[in-house]
N, C-alpha and C positions, 0 to 999 in steps of 0.2 A: 347382442348375444351371438355367440358363435359356438359351434360344435364340430366334432370330427366325424365325418361320413366316409363310408367305403364306396369308392367309385365303381362303375361297371366293369372297368378293366382290372379290379382287384386292388388298385392302389388307395391308400388313405388320403383324404384331402380335407382341408380346412374350409368350412363354409361359413360365411359371415352374413348374419341377418341385420339388415338395417330397418328398424320398425318406424322410422320417420318422426323425429321430434319436431320437424317443421315442414312446411309444404314447399314454398318456393320463394325465391328472391324477387323483390320488385325492380323495376327498371333502374331506379336511382341507386340501389345497392349493387346491381350488376355492373353498372357504368363505373361506380366508385371503386369497386374491387378490381375492375380490369385496369383503370388509370393508376391504382396503387402498384399492381404488378409491373405495369410499364415503367413507373417512376423508380421501381427497385431494380428491375432486371435490365432494362434496356437503356433508359436515359440517365439513371443514377442522379435523378434531381430530387432533393429533399423537400423543396418547396411544393413540388407537384405531389409528392407523397403525403405531406401534411395536409394539402388541400382535399386530397381523396380521403383521407382519414376523418377530415372534418365533415365532408359530405356523407360518409358512412355513419356518422354519430359517434365515433371512437375518440375524437378529439374535441374537448370542450371549446367552444367559441369565446373569444375574448381573453384567452389566456396568453402569458408571455411566450410567444413562439420562438423567440431568439433562442432560449435555452432548449427547447424541443428540437429545433432545427439543428442546432449545434451537435446535439447528441445524436440525432437522427443521421446527419451527414457521417459521423463517425462510424455508425453501424453499417450505413451503405458502402462507405469506403472499404471496410473490412470484409464485407460480404463480396464485393466485386473482386477484391484482392484474392479471396478464397477461391472464387470461380475461375480466375486467371492462373492460380497456382496448381490447379489440378484437384481441387476439393480437398485441400489439406485443412481441415477444420480445426479451430482451437481445442475443441474437446478431444482431440486425438493426440495433442501435444503432451509431454510430461507434466505432471502436477506442478513442479517448481516452476516450469516456463509459464503455465497458465497463471500462477500467483504473481509472477513478475510482470506479465502483461496487464493484469487487473490492477496491480499497484500503479503502474505507469498511466493506465487510463483514468484511474481516480485522481491522480495528481494533476492530469490535464483537463479533465471535465468535471472536477469536484464542485466547483461553484454552480454548474449547470444541473448536476445531480441534486443538490441540496434545494435549488429553486423549484425543480419539478416535484420533489418530495413534499415540498410546502404547498404546491398549488394542486397537486394531483390532476394534471391535465387530461389524462386518458380515462375513458369510461367504455364499458363493454355492454352494449345492448343484449337483451336475452337471446336475440336470434343469432347473434355472432358467438355467444357462448356455446350454443349447440354446434355451430360450424366448426369452431376451433376444437372441440371436444371429438368431433367426428374425424378431422384430420390427425389429431394426435393418436387416436385409437388405431386408425389405419397405419400410421407410420410405426407405431410400436408393435403391432402385429407383424408387419413386414420385416422389421428389424429382427424380431424374435425368430422368424422362420428362416430369414436370410441375412447374415451380417453385412453383406454387400448391398442390401436394399437401399436404394436412394430415390425418394419420391420425386425429387427435383429432375434427376435424369430421366424418369419415366414419363414426366410431363412434357419433354421436348417435342414428341411427335404432335402434340395438340397445341403447339404454339401458333400454328396457322389459324386455327379456330379462334384463338385468342386475338390474333390480328384482325380477323374479320369481325369480331365482336366489338372492337373498340370504336371504329368509325363507319361500320357497315361492310367494309371489304378491306382486303390486304393492301390494295393499290392506293386507296384513300389514306389509310394510316401511314404507309410508307412515304407518300408525297407530303403529308403534314410534318413528318419527322424531318424530312429533307428541308422543307420551307423554314422549320423552326431553326435548324442548324445554320441555315444561310441567312436568316433574318428577313425573309420574304413573305412573312405571314401577314394577313390584314392588320393584326394588332401591331405589328412591327412597322408597317407602312404608316399607320395612323400615329404612332409615336414619332416617327420622322417628320410627319407633316406639323405636328403640334409641338415640336421641340422648341421653337422661339417662344411660345406661350409659357411652356414649362420653364424656360430660363428666366423669363421675366418674373414668375411667381417665386423662383428661388431668390432672385435679387431683391424682391420685396420682403421676403422673409430675413434675408441678411440685413437689410436696412433697418427693419424693426428690431432686430437683435442689437444692433449697434445703438439704437435709441433707448434700449432698455424696455421696449414695450412687450417683448416676449421673454420669458424666462424658460430655457430648456430644463427639462426633468430627466434626470439620470438615476437609474436604479443601482445602487452600491450594495452588493451583497455583503462586503466586509462590515459596513456601517449597520446592516440589519442583524448580522450575528452579534456585533458588539452590543446593540441595543437589547437584544434578546437576553444576552448574558448579564447586562447591567440590570435588567429587570429581576432576574433572580437574586443577584447581589443585593440590590435595594430591599427586596423582600425579606431576605435574612437579616439585613440591618434593622429593619422595621420590627421584625420579631423579636430581635435581641433587645432593642429599646424598650418595647412593651414589656418584655419579661423583666428587665431591670426596674422599670417603673412600678409594676405590680409587686415586685419583691421588696422594694424600698417602702412602699405604701404598707405592705403586710408587716414589715419589721417596725415601723413606726407605731401602727396600731397595737402591735403585740407588746411594745415597751412603754410608750407614752399614753396610749389610749385605752388602757385596760379598763377604766371605770366608765367609759362611754357605753351608751346603750347600743346593744348589737354589735360590739366590737369583736366578740369571738367568731361568730358566724361570717362576719365581713372579712376578718383576718384569714380565715380558712379559705374564703372565696378568692382572695387576692393571691394566697400562696398557690392555690390550685391553677389560677390564670398564669402565675409566673412560670409554674412547671410546664403547662401546655405550650406557652409560646417559647419557653426555653428549649424544649424538645424539637421544636420546628426548625431551630437554627442548625444542628448537626445534620438533620435530615435534608435540608435544602443545600447544605455545603457538600456533604459526602454522597448524596444520592442524586438530587436533581442536577446540581452544577456539575458533577463529575460525569453524569450520564450525557449531558449536553456536550462537554468537551470530548468525551469518547465518540460520540455521534459525528461530530465534525471532523475528528482525527481519522475516522473511517473513510472519508472522502478526501483526505489529503489536505484539508484546511484547518485553520486555527481560529477560535473566537476570542483568544486572549489579546 
């Protein structure tokens, strides 16, 4: 809730009241949020960003993270490029240029977008719904009052506090980042020591593949789209066959079985069934099938 008040100096000012839709973050949420900001702003690491989202409860566990990470890496790369180019956001570009960029992005990431739409990997807990609403409200009010308002630029003085919050102090955080880039972290040393064991495990897997004991499973999005389209085609074919069957049965009863008991109501029932299944065929072809093809074409892929 907000209202306009007159300040003691005679100037009008906007006062924003936050009535508090939540009380506080837990330690897990705070740590996950800070890790996500670091992965987005500093490290540009999509795996760390996805791990942070999973800890925050925003990314479902067990989903296909290959598609999520590929799309996420594209967003991070564009965000970092925007920061390096002097905050030239895509929303500030001409409309035709935005459409061109979106078409190119759909062409490159169409498979991943379809996979994510099918699995719905992202969820938003109620707590984060309130948080995002608060951020968007503040950002909207700021841009309304000042077109040059930039929430990202205003947060720069508080980055030191963010550094202190990640690992306890800024020195520890900086040291951890240096060790990560140099490959001297404890986990890196452990990987170097256990490397021979890992090589032996890889050789065992390769040997089992040669013997046929292991069968690799590969997800083919093209095959999944073709199967989904074939299901609709087969359903239309099945409806057409049933319609012809009921129509032939009704015609036979109407011509050859007029003297049979219950022939008239049965004939009407067969004609009705033929009409019902017959109407499903154009609906499946011109509505369902066309809708599926248009949906795939929006992402730059084809299911035909």
